[in-house]
N, C-alpha and C positions, 0 to 999 in steps of 0.2 A: 504494500500500500504506500501511497505517497506520504512522506513524512517531512515536515518543516519544523525546525526546532524553535529555538528561543524567540519569543515575541516580546515579552516585557519582563525583564529580569534585572532588577536593581539598576536600571539605567544602562545596561550593557548590551542588550539585544538591539538588532537593527531597527525593528519597529519602535522600540522604546526611544531610540535616539531621535527618530522622526516625530513620534507621536507625543512625547512628553510635553513639548511646548503647547500642543493643542489641548492636552488634557489638563494643563495647569491653569485653570480659571482661578479667579479670586475665591478664597474660602467663603462659605456662607454660614450664617449662624443659626438659621432656622429654615424649615421647609415652607415653600409657598408654591402656589399652583404654577405649573409651567406646561406649555403645550408640547414641548419637546425640544431637542437640541436645535441650535441654529442650523438652517438648511445648508449653508455653505460649509460650515464646520462638519456637519454630518457627511456631506459629499466628500470632503477631504479625507475623513477617517475611513469611509468606505473604500476610497482609492487605496489607502494603506493596506486594507485587507486583501487587495489583489496580490500582495506579495506572498500570501500563504496559499493561494489557489487561483483558479481562473476567475475572470470577471463574471462569467456566466454562473458558476456554481456559487460564488459569494452572493450575487444578487438573487439567485434562486432561494438560498437559505434565508436571506433577509426578508424576501416576500413571504416565505413560509412562516417565519417567526412573527412577522407583522400581521399575518392574516387572522390571528386570534387576539382576544382581549389581553391587555398588558399582563394581568396576573396569571395568564395561562402560558407564558413563555417558558419559564424555567424556575424550578426550586433547586437551589444549590446548597448542599450540605457541606459545611466547612469544618474539618477536624481542628481541635485545639492546637495541634502541632503546626498546622499551616499558618495560623495566626501568630504563633510565637516565632516560627522559623522563616516564614516567607510572606510577611505582612505586606511589604511594598509590592511584590508581584501580584498578590491577591487584589490589593486595592487598585492597581493599574488595570488588571484584567476586568474587574467589575466596572471601572470607569469607562473603559473602552466600549463595553457592551452598552452602557447607558448613553454614550455619545452617538451611537447609531440608533437611538430611540427605543432601546429595549430595557425592561425592568426586571432583572432577576431578583428572586426572593431568596434571601440568605438565612439559613438556620445554622448556627454554629455551636460546637461543643467547646469544652475547656478541660478535657481529661488530664493531660500532662500538667497543666498549670495547677489544677486542683490537687493532684497528688503531691506536687512540690509544696504547696501551702500546708497541706495536712501533715506532711513530714516535718515541716518547720514548727508546726504547732504541737508535735508529739502525738498526733492522732494516727492510728493505724488504718490504712485503707483496706477494707474488708470486702470480699466478693462472695457471692453465692450464685452458682449457675451462670457465671459471667456477668452478673448484675451487681452494681455497686450497692452495698448495704449503706443506707443513708440515714444515720441517726441525727439528733438535733444539732450537735456541734458540727458534724460534717455538712449538714444543710446550710448552717449559718455561714460557714466559710465558702460553700459552693455559690451562694447568692452573691457574695462579695466578688468572687473570682469571675463569675459569669458577667456581672455588671462591668467589671474592669476590662475584660477582654472585648465585650461588646463596644465599650467606649473607645478602645484602641482602634477597632476596625472602622467605626463611624468617623473618628477624627482623621484617620488615614485617608478615607474617601473625601472628606471635606477639604483636606489639604490639597487635593487634586481638583477641587471645585465641584465635586459630585454631591448632590443633595442626598442625605441619608437620614433615616429616622431610627433611633434605637428603640427596640421593642423588647423589653425584658419580662413582660407579663401581659395577661389579658387575651392571649390567642388560644392557648391550650387549656381545656377543662378536663380534669382527670379524676378518677377514683383511685384508691389504693390498689396497687397490683397484688400485694400480699403483705399486709401490715406486719403480721407476726414474723414473716421470713425476711422481708427486705426493708421494713420500717417505712420511711417517707419516700417511697418510689411509686410513681404513678403509671396508670394505664389510661391513655387518652380516650375520652368518650365523646368529645365535641371539639370542633375547631371554630373559633370566631373569625371567619374570613373578613368581616367588615373592617377589623383593625388593620389587616394587611392591605386591603383594597383602598382604604382611606389614605394610607401612606402613598400609594402609587398615584392616586388622584391628585395628591398635593405635589407630585413631581419628585418624590423621594424614594430611594431604594429602601425597602423594609429589611432591617437587620435584626433577626430574632434570636433569642436564646431558646433553649429547649426546656426551660422550667415551665411547669404547669401549676394550676390551682384547682383545688376541689371547689364545688359550688359554695362551700362555706368559707373559702378564702385561704385554706391551708396550702402552702407552697409544697410541691412535690417534684422530685428529681425524675427526669425522663431522658433516656438515651437519645442523643441528637439524631442518630440514624432513624430511630422510630418516629421521632417528632417530624422529621422531614418527610417520611413516608406517609404519615397521617395527614399532613398538610397537603401533600400531593394527591391523596385520595379525594380530598374535598375540591381542590382547585383544578384537577385534571390537566396539568401542564403538558406541553409537548416534550419537555426534557426534565428529567430528574438527574442532577449531577452530583456525584460524590467526589469531592476533591481529596486526593491523597498524595503522598510524596512519591509513590512508586510509579505513578502515571499509568495505572491500569491493573488488570489481573494477569498473572504470568502462569504459563503452563508448567506444572510441577516436574515434568520429565524433560522437556526440551529447553526450558528456561526462557522461551520466547514469549513476548507479550501476545495475549489473545486479542485479536482485533475486533471480532464481532461474535456474538452468541445469539442465535435465533432459538428462543426457548421452545417453541412448539415443535421444532424439528430436532433440536440437539439436547434438550434438558435431561431426558432420561439417560441417554448414553453418557452425558457429561458426569452425572452423579456416580456412574459405575467406574470412572477413572480412579485408579488407586491413589492419586495425589489429591483428589478432591475430598478433604477431610476437615473436621473440626470447623474453624472459623470460615474457611472457604465454602464449605457445604452450607453452613448456616447463612452466609451472605447470599449465596445463589438462591436458597429457598425463600429468603425474605424478599429478594428482588422479584422472583417469580410470583409470589403471593401478591406483591404490590401491583405488578403489571397486569395480572389477571383481573384486577378490579378497575383498570383504566382502559380508555380507548386504545385501539391498536396503533393509533398515531403516536402514542406516548412511548418514550424509550428512556433507558438509563445509561448514563455515561460515567465511567470511572476514569478520572483524568487528573493530572496535576494542574495547579493554577497556571503554571508556565505555558501549558499547551492548550488552554481552554479554547482559544479562538480557532485553532486548527481543528479541534474536535467539532466545534459548532458550525463552522462555515465552509467545510470542504467535504466532498463525498468520502474521501479516504480516512478522515479523522486522524487522531493521534493517540488516543487511549484505548479503552475497551468499551464498545457499544453493545448494549444488551437490549433486545426487543422481543416481543412475542413472535412476530413474523407470522407466517402461515406454513402449514405442511405442504411439502412439494410432492408432485407426482411424476412418474415416468411411465410412458406407454409406448408400446411397439405396434399399436393397431389404431388407426384413425377412428375406428368405431368405438374406442374406449375413451375418447375425449369429446368435449363440446366444441365441434368445429365452428359453430356460429360465433361463440364468444372468443375463441382462439383467433378466428379470422378477423374479428373486429379489432382485437389487440394488434395484430400484425398490420392491419390497414392504417392504424393510427401511429404506430411506433417503429415499424420496420422500414428502413430507408428505401429499399427497392420497391416495396409494395405501396408505401405512402406516397412515393413520387410518381406512381403510375407505370414504372418500368416493368412491373410484374404484378401478379395477383395472388391471393391466397389459394384460389382454385388451381392456378398453375403449380403452386408448391405441392398441393395434394397430389396432382398428377405426377409430379416429379418423384414423390415418395412411392407411388404405385409402380412407376417404371423401375426404380431401384430394386423393389421387392421382386418384380417379375424377372429381373436379370440375375437373381440369386443373392442380392445384397440385403442389407438391413437398414432400418431407420428407427430413430427414437424421438419422441416428443416429450419435452419437459415443461412443467409449469407449476403455478401455485393455485390454491383454491379460488381466490377472487380474480384470477387471470390478470395479474399485474405484471407478470413476467412470463416469457415463453422462449424456449430454445428448440430448434429442430436440427437433428444430426443424421447424416447418412454415412454408410460405409459400403462401397461397391464390393462385389465379390472379388476375392483375391487381393484386396488392398488392406494394408496394415493400418494406414492412417484414415481416420474419419474426417468428414467435412461438415463444418457448422454451416448449415444452409440459411438459418435465420436466428437472430437473437434480438428480442424486442422487450422493452420494459417501459412502464409508465413513469412519470416523474415521481409518483409516490413510491414506486419500487426502488428508484435510484436514491431518493432521500432516506428511505428505510433500509438501505443496504441489502434488499432482498435479492438484487442482482448477484451479489457475492455468494449467497447461499445457493442460488441456482447454478452458478458456475462451479461450485464445489461438487454438485451432483453430476454435472457434465464431465468434469475432470476425473471423477471417481470411476466412471464407466469407460472413459476413452483416454488411453495413455498416449496416443498420438492424434493430434488434431490440427486441421488447417482451416482457415477462414479468411474472408476478404471484407474490408470495410472501406467505404468511400473516404478519400483523403480529407474531405471537408467535414466529416462527421464530428459533431460536438464532443462525442465520447471517445475520441481516438486515443487519448492518453490512457483511458481505462484498459483498452486492448493491449497497448504497449506494455503495461504493467504485468499482464498475464501471459505474454508470449515469450518464447525463448529466441525467436528469430522473426525477421520480417523482410519483405522485399517490396519496394515501392516503385511503381511504374504506371504512367498514365494517371487515371482517375482513382486508382485503388491502392490500398496497402494490404498486402497478403501476409497474414500472420501464421505462425505455427509453434507448436511445442512438442517435445518428445521425439523429435525426428533427428536421427544421427547421420543419415545419409541423404544428400540432396536428391539422389536418383529415386528414392522412395516416393517423393512428393512432386517431382517435376512434372509428371503428367497432369496432376491435379491443378498445378499453377499455370499451365500453358495458356489457358483461356484468359487468365488475369494478368500475367506478366511474362515476357520473354525471359528464358533462362539466362543467368549472368554468364560472363566469360568463365571458362573453367568449371562449368556446372556439373561435369561428371565427377568432380571430387567432392568428398564430404565437406559441408559448409554449415557451420552453426548459425551464422548471421550474415546478412547482406545489408547494404545501405544504398540509398537512392543517389543517383548521379544528379548533381544540381548545376543549374546554369549560373555562371558567375560573370556578369557584366557583358558588355558589347563585344568582347574579343572572342566570344564563342563559348560553347558549353565545355566545362571541364568535368572529367569523371575520375573517380578513384574507386578502389576497392581495398578493403582491409585484408590482411593475410588470414587464411582460414584458421579459426580458433575454436576449440571445443572445450566446453566447461562442464564439469561433472554435476553442478547444481545451478539452478536459475540465479541464485544470489552471487554477485561478483564482489569479492572481498577487497577492501581498500586499506592500505597502510598509510597513514598521514604522519609525516615527520615534520615537526614544527607547528604546533597547534596553538601557541600562545598568542600570536599576532592576530590582527583583525581579519586578514585573509583566511587564516586557519579556522577562525570561528565561522566565517561565512561558508567555507567548505564543509564544515561539520553540519551546518544547517541544510545545505543543499543535498548532501549525501543522506541526511535523515529523511528528506522528502523524495529521494530517488527511487524509482520502481525496481531497480536492479542492483544498485550498489549498497553495500553495508560496510560499516567500519569494523576492521579486525584489530588494528592497533592505532592508537593516537599518542604520539610521542611528544613530550615536552619536559625538559629538565626542571623548569620552574613549577610545573603543575603535577609532577609525578605523584601518583597515589590519590589524587583528587578525582571525583567523578567528572565525567565528560558532560558538561552542560549543553543543553539544546539538542541532545540526541535521545530520541524516544524509542528507537527500534529495540534496544536491549540495554540493560545496565552495563556500563563500560567505564573503566577508570583509566586515567592517563598513565603512561609508562615513560621511561627514559631509555631509549634505545641508542646504543652506539652503532657506528658503522659496521663493526664486526658482528654485532647482534642482528642487525638487519640482513647481513650476508648469510648468517646461519638460518634465519627464517626463509630467505629467498631460496635456499637449497631445497626447501619443500616444494618448489615449483608453484604452479597455479593452485594447488590444493591449499597452500598456505595464504598467499596474497596474489590477487590478480593484477592489481594496480598499486604501485607506490607513488605517492605524491610528496614531493619535496618542497615544503613551504619554508625555506630557509633563507637567511641573508646571503647576499652575493659572496662568492668565494668559499662557501661552506659545503656545497653539494658534492664535490668531486669524490671524497672518501666513500660516501654512501653509494654513488653510482659505481665506483670501482668494486665495492664489495658485492653489489648485486651482479655485476658483470662476471666477476670471478666465480661466484657461487653457481652461475647458470652457464658457464663456459661449456660448449659442446652440446648444449640443449638446443633443439630446433627453435627457430625464432617464434614459431606459432605457439610454443609451449612456455616461452619466457614471460615473466611479468612485464607489464607496461610500466614505464617510468615517465612521469610528468614532472618537470623541474620548473618551479615558478621563479627562480632567480635568473640573473642575466648570464649565468656561467656557460650555457650552451646555445645561446641565441646567435652566436657568430661561428658556429661549428662549420669547419671546412671539410670534414670527412664524408659528409653526405649521410651520416648515420642518424642525425637528429633532425626531425621535422620541425619546422617553425610553425607553432600552433596558432596561426590566425586563419581559421578555415575559410573565411570569406575570400581570402586572397591566395591561399596556398593549398587548396584541396588537390591540386594536380600533382603534388609531390608524393606520388605513390610509394616510391622507395623509402622515403622518410617515414611515412605512416606505417609501412609494413615492418620497419625496424623496431617499432614499439618504444621509441625514445622521442619524447616531445618536449621542446623548449617553449614554455608558455611566454607570450610576449609581455612587455611592460605596459603599464596602464596608459601613460602618455603616448607611447609608441603605437599602441592599438588605435587610439583616437586619431592621431595624426595620419597614420597610413590609410585608415578608412576615408579620411577627407582628401587625401592626395591621389590614391590609386586610380580612381576613375578618370582623372585629368592627365595622367602621365603621357598619353599620346599627343596631348595638346600643349605640354609644358615647354617653355623656352629654357633649354638646358644651360644656356649661357648666363642665366640669372638665378639667384638663390630664392627658393620658396622660404617664407618665414612663418614660424608657428609660435604664437603667444599662448602659453598654457597657464591655467590657474586650477589648483587642486585643493580639495578639503584636507584638513590636517591629518586625517587618518592615513594619507599617503606617506606621511613622515614616520610611520611605524609607532611602536609602543615604547621605545627607549626615549626617556625624557630629553627634550631639547626645545629651544625657542620655536621651532617649526611645528611642534605639536602641543604647545602650551596655550590653552584657550585665553588665559589672561594676557599673555604677550601679544596674541593675535587679535585681540579685541580692537575693532576699528582700525585694522591694520592689513597690509598686504606685503608679504615678504618675498622679494626676489632672491633667487639662489642659483648657483652654478650657471652664471650668464654665458659661459662658453664651456664646451667639452662635456656637457651632460651625457651620460651613457645612452639615454634615449635618443639624442640627436644622431649619434652614430648608428643606433639600431634602426631608426626610421629609414635612413639612406641605404644601409646594408640590406635590409629585408625587402624594400621596394625594388632595389636593384636585382635581387634574387627572383622577384616576381616577373622580371622581363619587361614586356610591353615597350620595347624600343631602347631599353637601357641594359648595360652589361658591366662587368667589373672594369672594363676599359673605358666605359662611359657611364660612371655611377650616378645614381640619384644623390643630390646633396641638398641639405636643408639647414637653416639656422633656427635654433629652438631656445626659447626663453621661458623657464618655468617659474612659477610663483606659488606661495601657499596662502590660503585665505582662511578666515575664521569659521567657516562652516565645516562640518565633520567629514562628509563624504560627497564625492562627485567631482567631475572634471569638466571645465569649459575651455575650449580651444578656439582661437581665431586664427585662420590660415589666410595668408596672402600668397597667391600662386601666380607666378608670371606665365603668360601664354605666348605662343608663337603667332597667334592670330586673334583678332577680336572675336569675342563671343558675347551673346546676350545672356542675361540672367536666366531667361527661359531656356536657352540652349543648354546651359550648364545644368539646370535642374533636370532636364530631360536625359542628359548623359548619366547623371547619378541614378535617376529612376530606373533606367534601363540596366545599368551596371548591377544594381542591388535588387533587381526583380527576383522574387522568390526567397530572399534572405529574411529570416524571421527574427534575427537579432540585430539587424541594421534597418532603421527606418529613415526615409527621406521626406523632409518637410519643406514647404515653401518658406515659412517664416523661420526666424532664428530660434533654435531650441534653448531652453533655460535649464540651468543645472538643477534647480529645485524639482523640476519635473522628472529628472532622470535618477535622482537619489533613491536608492533602494530598488531600482528596476534593472532588468537583465539585458537590455538592449542599448545600442548607441543610436543617436539621432544626428543626422547631417542635414543642414538647412541654412536658411538665411543668405542665400546666394545673391551677391551684389557685384556689379561691375561699374567702373567709373564712367560718368557721362562723357560722351564723345560725339563730335560732329563729323568725324572721319577725316579731318584735315590735319590732325596732329602729326608731327614728324619729329625725328630725333628722340631726345629724352622724353619729351611730352608724349610721343607716340608709344614709347615703351611703357610709360606709366599707365597709359590707357589700356594696354593689353595685359590685363590681370583680372583675377577674380578673387573676391573675399568671401569666405564661408565660415560657418561655425559648426563645431562638433561638440556634443555632450555625451558623457557616459559615466557610469558609476565606477570609480577606480577600484573598488573592492569586488565588483561583480563582473561585468563584461571586461573590465580592465584586469581581472585576476581570477576570482573563484569561479564565476560562471563560465568563463572561457576555459578554465581547466576542466570543468565537467563536460563542456562541449567537446574538448579534445579527448577526454577519457571515453566518451560515448563513441566517437569516431574510431578510436584505436581498438576498442573491443568489438566493434562492428554492430552496435545497436543504434537505434534512432538517434540522430545527432542532437535532438532537442529533448531527449528523455530527461525527466526530472528538472527541467528548466521552465519556470512559469513564463509563458510567452503571451504577449499582447499583440494582436494583429495590427492595432493602431497605437501610436505613441500618445502618451498623455501630454497635452500642450495647454499652457495657460497664458494669459495675456501678460506681456511684459509691463 
């Protein structure tokens, strides 16, 4: 599943850096009616959410959550440990939700704080059947502790400008659970929803403790999980969220986080698992009993505060999602299914049938033909016909073909599609299917495939196929076989057109992996780029982290990574070499995010450990430093795919030098114009970067106080990116060669914003061109590129911060009447343009993931949130 890590974590996550100024309104002292957040502010925050998922799915969930009354959005149970250990993250997460117009209802506990206070008072904490025995002295301290923790959370929210109402009583009415056994412990018999709804009507987030009262006014202690469940039974929210530090439920045997549980289909089998015991079994039973009383649209999420937004606003989520779902069926006879309802679903949701290219009747005829020819077919679906899949397998074929897969929006929002997919993959170990390239759910299919081939209007996917020859007849109608198709090939990639010089094609060396997950070793995780790489790998459908190395962070948990618990290690070059001897079973891709001049020992260790191993079996190495960008051996590919995809030998070597951030932007702005450049005059690049580009080692260039109201020039001559720009553009050809190299002059500066780069390029031309002509050259050159956008107006740095693409635009030429001669004529023959990109993303981490994708042969944009149009605001 797609995973994106840190959103709001003590001011260090990328969305935190962007969003905190928006969240920090002036504190308020009391609640007053408000109609909702300012519309422009809400729009800005929604745009920030696009960093964790596609615009389509974020807006889909916002519409879904906004379609119900405010009190029916979510009940969020917060454990006491979250308040004591992660208060800032919790407050930021709740504020973020409120800024997009949502009103989560919070019920919190205070168990660890209460135990600490009891110990300090010399009172023994006693339990019976897992329930705290609450005598008079314990209850007196509990009331103080609950009030204190409630106040902490409310004040943290108000410091961020979020209206919040402390509610420590008046909501839960209870009787004694068993007075003789547990003393002052309650069983909730009534919920006063008016208290909660009044808070929301006043524009305040309700922050509740779990204390209850008897009708006579006696305070009783109630477990916060139970209180949250009883509140949910009355309000019937779309989401019941349990926040914990582990970020979900974990499988007791594999150690992997469980992503979804569909109770109707899986509950009985899950309880039979040997690791489902004690607290886990009790928690699952309580959740099932709760959901059995709620509409099927309700679901439970177990998640950390850090990943709450990813869970709520993306199809893939980040924690564990539990829902009732529906029982699924499988049939091998059309007479056993409701063809009318199935046909209606396909007509609405299947791309081929809904577009009129085919019909449900034609599909039924196809199934009959397969059966007459000795083959088999399977029809899968759920009881309300929200999802359906149709699979065929011809006689004599090992691989099956997914003929149709259709799902309603409700099925997608409820993750029912995943459950249906499990059923399909259970029955079919080899599967091939095709999806239109423009399909909104294309990323979902990439996540579930082991290979793909793109040609024309379709992407053909497959899994479980070790030999291309097994499936080439099935693909013939959809895509012509690639070169060398007779050889086994695990992955293929689409040939992309790059610019007006003609289409460039490339193919990666054949690589075969034993499991769908591709293991990544990250060396150098302390810096900003390392953190962004962790976030991207966390959200990647195929990559997972095997090692994260940092001397400073060794032993500490890897933050922002939700796929599995992982701690930092400190690996030497020798230790990396020892791991590399394990081949692809140990690590598929090594990423070196190290300072310049440090990578060589690690590369040498990997090379020595894999000497004599076929190139296709060696691990990929992606180096983010400048150490190999000027490689003359031909072994290292220069990883700017938009300009260097044609370097087939370099890609096949499995060694990629990731470009510099300034160099990336400058080359994207210069490359389309190379055929028109006056080589006798120097192009000029004026660059301004956010201070994250200066790294984490303290210096005036990354000191916000020194940078305030300031712009710092540095390295006015001889900056390594100046050399890199000319060297790499010369390698790209287009009329230049080592004997006639591209030369530029580059002036870098640091600004007081955190991330992003703005470049202004002055490019001398051999002939006069209009701004319209230049714009058309760029549009044609970057046609089909999803990480380079071309705009007429000048792009702004603030619109690119936190985004994964570069924007080129603002094309301007000097006014001329055509009579200028001499120096005046030369000055008139030039173009000025602007480039923006995020130095940490397309300038570093995103580009590294793009290169990793290409090197292992999966879709180039897998795991990279892509917007088809850039975000542009008025200057």
